N, C-alpha and C positions, 0 to 999 in steps of 0.2 A: 488451299487458302488463297483468296483473291488478294491482289495488291492492296485494295481498299481495306481488307480485314487485317492486315498486318500491323503490329505495333511499330510505329516509326522508330522508337528508341531501340527496340530489338533489332530492327534492320540496321540501325546506326552501330550497334555493338558488333554485329557480324561483319560489317564493313570495316570496323576498327580492327578486328582480328585479321582481316585480310592484309592490312598494313603491317601487323605483327609478323605474319608469316613471311611477307616480303622482306622486312628488315632482318628477320632471323636468318634467312638464307644469305642475304648479302653481307651481314655482319660477321658471319662465321669465320671468314678469312681474316678479318682484322682481329677478332678475338684470339685467334691462335697464330697470329703473325710471327711472334718470336720463334715458335717451334718450326713453322713452315720455312721461314727464312734460314734457319740453321740447317734443316734437313735437305733443302733443295738449293742451298747456297745462293740466295737471292739478296742483293744489296738493297739498301734503303731506296735508292733511286728506281731500281727495277720494281720494287714493291709499290712505289708511287705510280708507276706506269700501269700496274695491274688495276689500281683504283681509277686511273684515267680511262682505261679501256672500258670498264663498266660504265663510267659516266658518259663516254663518247657514244656508246650504243644507246644509252638512255636518252641522251640529248637528241639524237636523230629520230628515235622512235616515239618519245613521249608526245610531242605535238601531233604526230601522225596517228598515234593510238587515241588521242583525245578526239580527233575527228571520227575515228572508227566507233568509239564509244558513243558519241553523240548521234551517230547514224544508225547503229545496230543495237544499242542498249548495253548497259554495264553487266548485266547478268551473264549472258553468254560469252562476252568478250573476256571478262575477268576469269571465268571458270576455265576457259581454254588457256589463258595466260599462266594461271597458277599451276595447271597440269604441266605445261611446258617448262616453266622455270624450276619446278621441283625436280624434274628429271635431269635438267642441266646441272642443278646444284649437286645432286647425288653423283653426277659424272665427275665432279672435282676429285672424288676419291681415286680415280684412275689417272690423275695427272702426275707425271714424273719429271716434268721440266717447266721452266718459265714460259716457254712457248705454248705448251698445252694449257697452262693456267690462263695465259693471255686470251686464247681463243674462247675458253669457257667463260671468262669474265665478259667478253663481248657479247656472247650469246645470253648470259644471265641478265645483262643490262637491257638487251632488246626485249626479252620476254617479260621483264618486270615493269617495263614502261607503262603498261595500261593500269597498273595498280592504283596510283593516285588519281588519275582522271576518272577511272571507274568509280572509286569510292566517293570522291568529291561530288560527282554527278548524282550518286545515290543520295548523299546527304541533301543536295540542293533540291531534288525533286521529291523527297520523302518527308522532310521535316518542315514544319511551318516556318515562315520567315523569321519570326521573333526568336525561334529556338536554334537557328542555324549557327550562330556564333558559338554557342555552348556545344552543339553537335560537332562543329569543326574542331573545337578543343579536344573533345573525346576522340575524334579521328586521329589527331596528331599524337595521342598517347599510344596508338597502335604501333607506330614506328619505333618509339622508344621502348615499349614493352618488349618488342622483338629483339632489340638490341640488348635489353636487360637480361633476357633469357639466354641470348647467344653467348654472352661472356662466361657465365658459370657453366652452362651446359657444354659448350664446345671445348672449353678448357679442361673440364673434368673428363669428358669422353676422350679427348686427345691424349690426356695424361695416362688414362687407364688402358685404352685400346689403340692408340695411334691417331694421328690427325685425320687419317682417311675416313675412319668411322664417324668422325665428328660431322663430316659433310652428309653422310648417309642419314644420320640420326635427325639432323635439323631438316633435311629435305622431306623426310617421312611425315613431319608434322603438317607440311602444306597439303599433302594428299588427304590427311585426316580432316582438314578444314573444309574441303570441297563440298561434301554432302550438306553441310550447314548453310553454305552460300546458296546452293541450288534449292534448298528448302525454304529459305526465308527472303532471299533477295527478290524484289519485284523487277520485272522487265518493263521499264518505262517506255519502251518502244523506240523506234528510230525517228530522228528528226530529219526533215528534208535536207537540211544543210546546217553547218555550224556558222554560216556566214552572217554578219550583221545586216547584210543587204542581199537581195536576190541577185545572182550573177546575170550579166547581160545575156541575151539569147544567143549571142555569137560565141559565147564561151563554150569550150568543150567540157565534157564531164570531168575529165582528168584535171583541168585547170581550175574548175570552179572552187573546189575545196582549198586548193593552194592559194588562190586569191582571197578566199575567206579568211584563211589562217593568217596570211600576211596582214590583212586589215585588222584582225583581232589583235595581233602582236603590237600594232601601233596604237591601240587604244590607251588613253592615259591611265586607266585603272590597272591595265596589265603592266605598263611600264613602271608605275609606282611599286607594284608588287615585286618587280625585278630588282628595284633598288633595295628593298627589304631583304631579298634573298642574297644579293651580293654582299650586303653588310653583315649578315648573320651566318651564312653558310660556311665561311672559312673557319670560324670558331667551332661550329658544331662538327665539322669534318675533323678537326684536331682531336676533339674528345672522343668521337665515335670511331675514327679510323687510325689514329696514331697514339692514343693514350696507353694501350697495352705495351707498346715498345718503349714509350717514354718512362713508364713505371719500372720496367725491367732494367733499362739502361741508366736512368738518372736517379731512381729511388731505390734501387737494389731489391725489387720485388722478384721472387722466383716465378718462372713461367707458369707453373702449375697453380700459383696462388693469385694470378691476375684476376680470375673470375671472382674471387672473394671480395674485391674492392669495386670492380667496375659495374656492378649492378646498381650502384647508387646514382650516377649521373642520369641514366635513362629514367629511373624512378622519379627523380626530381623533375625531369622534363615532363613526365606524365602529369604530376601534381600541378606544375606551373601551366601547362597547356589547358587543363581543365579549369584552373583558377582564372587565367586570363580570359578564356572564352566565356566563362560564366559572368565575369565582371563586365565584359563587353556587352553581353546580352542584357544584363541587368540595367546598364546605362543607356541602352538603345531606346529611342522614343517608341511609344506604343505603335505608331505606324511608320516604319522605316521609309516608306515611299513618299511621305509628306513632310518630313522634317528637314528644313534646310540646314546646311552646315558649310562653313567656309573651309575648304580643304577636307581634312579628316575631322570626324566628330570631335569636339573639344575634349571630352572625357577619354576618347580613344588616344588622342595625342598624349595625354598624361600616362596612359598605360603603356604606350609605345616607348616613351622616355624611360620609364622604369625598366622595361624589358631590355633596352639598349644598355643601360647602366649595368644591369646584371650580366649581360653578355660580355661586357668589357673587363669583368673581373678575371677573365682568363689570362690577361696580360700580367697579373700579379703572381702567377704560379712560380716563376723563377725566384721569388723573394721568400718562399717558404721551404721548409725541409720536411722530409718524410713523405710516406705514401698517402696517408689519410688527409693531411692538409691540402695536398695537391688534388686529390680526388674531390675534396669539398669545394675548392674553387672551380674545378671543372664542372661540378654539379650546379653551381650558381650560374655559370656561363650557359649550361644547358637549359636552365630555367628561363633565362633571358631570351635565348634563341628560340625556345618553344613559344614564348610569348609573342615574339616578333613574327614568327611564322603564322600563328593563329590570327593575330590582329590584322596582318597584311592580307592573308587569304580571305578572311571574312569580309574585309572591306572591298576587296576586288570583286568578290562574287555578288555582293549586294548592288554593285554598279553595272552589272551586265545581265543579260537575259538568261533564264534557266537553260535554254537550248544551246548556249555557248559555254556552259559551266565546265564540261569535261575538256573542251579544247583549250580554254583559258588556264585550267589547272595543269594541263599538259605543258603549256608554255612556261608556267611557273616552275614545274619540275625540270624543264629544259634549262632554265636559268640556273637552277642549282647544279645541274650537270656541268654547265660551262665553268662554274667556279671549281668543281672537283677536277675537271680535266686540266685546268690551268694550275691549281694549287698542289695536287698530289705529287707530280714530278719535281716541282720546285721545292717542296718540303723535303722530299727524299734526297735530292741532289745536295741541298744545303746541309743536311745531317751527315751524308757521306763525307763531305769536305770539311766540315767544322766541328761536328759532334756537339753542337750547341743548340739547345732547345728554346732559348729565350726569344729569338726573332720569330720562330714558328708560333709560339704562344701569344706573342703580341698582336696577332691578327684579330684578337677579340675586340680591340679598340676600333676596328672598322665599323662596328655597330653604331657608334655615336653619330658620325656624319650621315649614315644611311637613315637613321631615325629622324634627323633634322630635315633632310630632303623630303622624306615621306610626309612629315607633319606640315611642311610649308607648301606643299603642292597639292593638286587635286582639283576636282570640280568645285564650283562655288556653291553648289546645292546638290543634295542627294537626288538620285534619279527619280523621276516620277513614273507612275504606271504608264503614262502616255509615251514617255521617252523609252522605256523598256520595250513597249510593244512595237515601237518604230524600228527597233533593232532585230526583232523576231522575224525569221523567214516566213 
C-alpha cells in the first residue's frame, strides 16, 4: 500500500498505539512501586532518582531523536526504537539492586525518546491541517491508555507471579505492535535539515543540526509550549508516578488492589484529550493560515483556562478521605493536564513548518523531562523526611499561572503560508 493510499486516521491510530506501548513500559515500574520498594529496599528518594534517570536520558535524547526523525523519517526510526526499548524493559526482570535499575532506566529513557517526535511528525505530515488538533488529541490518549493498562496488568502479574514477570509481560506487547507499524506507517522521507534557515556554508555537518536545534528552541511557539509543560507536568507526574504509593500509604489500599483504582485517571485523560482536541479543531477557522489572532486563538484561551482549573484540583486531594475520592480528584487533574498538553502542542505545531515538527516535539518532550528530573527526587526526599503528601499534591496549582502566561503571549497573528515557507529549508 502506498503512502497516498493509507487512511490517515488509521495511521493516526497506529501512531497512538505506539505511545501506548511507550507508556506501558515506562509506567510498569510506578504501577508496582510499593512491591519493588519493599523487595529491593528502595527509599522514596531513591525511587525518585529512578524516575529522574529515565527523564535525564529522555531529556538528552529527545531533541536529538527529533532531528534524526526529521532527517530519516519516523517509520524506520520508531521501529528500531521500539525494538530496543522493549528488550531493555524486559531486562528489568533481571535487576536485583537499585544500581541495576538505575542503569536500565537510563537506557529505557534513551530508547523511548523517539516515540513522541516520531508520532507527532507522523500526525503533522499525514493529517490535513484542520484535523490535526483532533488527531493530536487522539495521539495523547495513547500515553494514558498505556498507563491505564499498566496499572492493573502489572499489579496483577506481580501479585500472581512476582514483579519480574510484570516487566516481561508488558515488554512483549511492544514487540507485538511492531508489525502493525511497519505495515501502516508511511515513510515521509528525510528532510534536508530541521533548521528554520539553511546553515552558512562554513558550518560543518556536525554543527548544522545543533545550530538549527538551538534556533528552534528559541522560537516563541516552542517557548510557549515549554511554559505549558512546566505548569502541567508536575501534576501529571504525581498522578502517574506517585499515586500508587500515595494510595497505599495514605489511603490504606493494598498493594495488589492498586490496579483496581488507577485505571480511571488515564481513562479520563484519554476522554479529555480527545474532547479538548476536537473542541479546538471545531473552533479553528476554516483556513488556519489566514485567520489572525492576538496571541492564542480566543476560543483556545478559554479552553486552556478550563484545562488549567481542572489540573489545579489535584491540590484538593488532602481535603478528602478514602481511595476513590482521591482517585476522582486525580482524574480531574489528569483531564486538565491532558487538555493543556493537547492545546499547547497543537498551537505550537501550527506555528512552525512541517519539516520542524519532530524536532519541536522533541524539545517539548525534553521540557517535560526537565520537570521530571527536578521533581522526582524532591518529591521522594520530602516524603522520606515528612511523610506528608499535601505539598506534593499542591503542585497542581502551578497550572494556573502557566495558562495565564500562555494566553497572554504569542504572535499577533497566525502564521501565513509565506511565513511558514520562509522557515522551510
